[in-house]
Steps between C-alpha positions, in 0.01 A plus 500: 500500500468523878328216681153565639444489872418142603200609707371695200548193276280287725260782579534484881591750769840489673342381821322207331500167679651179360152370414411822319824481301439137405141574401611794285762288324250224432275753328786640294626154406155402376447830319834504314575132445635473141279204415191708571627816328632389160375825345679717758873533418568662841336223704814288541703799617232601752468137612874475570503845661229389743694180575817697572312732735333214683828310541639793695194606698403149610835455679512695831877562476493608136194713567671674792805569283285631216299724734826654618712518186257452213632330185855582606474227765533238224761666284876477528503187718269628773309177539371441148500177307701266723749445217231409246508624146241778475216459255292771333439794723808427711340210698645150534297243311497275807359779719224575251401135468498474879267799526264354243516159672383654828190637333448173311502322838255752637263455208515121478641395837173372641449270203858374484546469876779759508361715781581474863863579561625430149360149494659400829347186646689429817221289646271347240141428600400135505263354242127466558369145536173339391321219682191331353253383764199277427219504756145362526184705462428436869840651590423801280169539684643482852857622447792310643845518656746281311872429533689478170861407421670742262839421340682831495825683573563631849774722639822315572560491875874437466568838341183688605413541134816691404639218282846540655662252737446599862252771402768739371388795291541460120749735333427753228533360149822639343360481147195720544599677825182378665263633233397157374529622139780586261494744210654458158535766231344404167526793264267777606331298774614363832363147555444380854516130586481284811842459655637154405714474815227544763194424284350838587531463878764772537687281749707186493565241768871428546447197723161340421305330775538121478138438599337710228781544246489878529129530422395598851211252489443126502223270374262379768139386543291722726174418674256791490159530662257657254159645583251446217200732549143384444358580159813441287448368150715363221747768394514674838856615571630537855823698551732426791742790517864410564440124483660452158859425407774660709690784335859475381759599760256628759252649256130515593295185436236473230134421558308173491183488291250222568260427214178326601323230301164380635429139402171404333228375734282192452178682598546874452606720212629846581450824312669786690328495841194300390465122513291277274376153586305275260249290696312205346130472596257225415237546235230463767654766729540739206138438399320528835758699698674415823795575729860391450823553698807637327860527630670835564872578478527550876408131550140569596164426338226725369136400432373608162133496396446376144195664339254271320557481125874582518703429186866411451724806511289693748719691748434596860716730707628450854617845606842540667574128468781556251868595549617781730631817338880516505517870584198527723138554409209260483538134407385365167188290438446133426287404201316166484439375146241226467560198276176302464594134483322255270443159663703204364481122535120506535307186590198385293266633764672843499483520121132413505427769758693758301307419184176546693634827636596620152153421368351714775748791467416645160446845651792481745781551247447850355847530347471169316153588377619837372809353334316229307235750394781709347647189335167414338465855371853482354429172319170630362676808361764281331227297329339817374 
């Protein structure tokens, strides 16, 4: 039985691009994979036929030969097989596995890290770094400029980051030919692993730099000036691009991430951009009213008028006296919460005056009167 035209097998035109050919093969491979077509006895044959066609059409030289001579280009020693024992359909098993491996890489390469020049990593990017910074609430209100010391890796000056003595260029790894990965045949599949000789770099250093041991970077503390904007809160993350660890052998540096923690304050509690301050007031001030001064986060003072008859827990708002908004907008508010203070350590005279006051204030405690009226009603109902 004569072989079908390879373009017909994949369902593409003769002028199809490499991407169109790969896309067509991916569709065929999915459609005819034997594991997904156990009820179709022809699926395996069609699957292998598509693999054979793709193995030829994906290679520019083989494709050119096929376009000119057809199937005859790979018969009678005209470039077919490379000395391999042909499998079903006249194709070398190694070639077919290679064709399938290319599509496997295309399907799963992003997840496995196989994309980008066959896994080549000539200059690995440096790691990102994290720095935890603790600041006061006042600093978070005003913002600040702070110098921090970061232990990190910096580019080696002796070799200019190349890792080779004198700054010489590394040589291509002989094991993987610069790909950073090696392939091994395991039955039907081709398994790709990181090259053990160059550890995936694709290059080796023949004469390592004595200062950095061939790494292209050295450990060093760096002093960095960091601008902390006003309005930051615990959990705020500031990214300093390119201030992380230096890359291997001249690779780009990582980033530095500064995580902010705002310390607790003795006077204020923060909730997003609002501030809360609990202020004790005397029983007399709460009863007859009066003015008090309260602190504000900017170091100033604000006068607050206490209405007569105020109870503990009453809140009053000072607009725009809270924290500034981190990304612009209006500032938060400050809330004053009153805590009516009961006098302690009373003298005999004070106690006597309070008893006189209590005797005269039967109608001045409406909540107490209402509560005990409810209690009496409850007890009466229990007796009944």
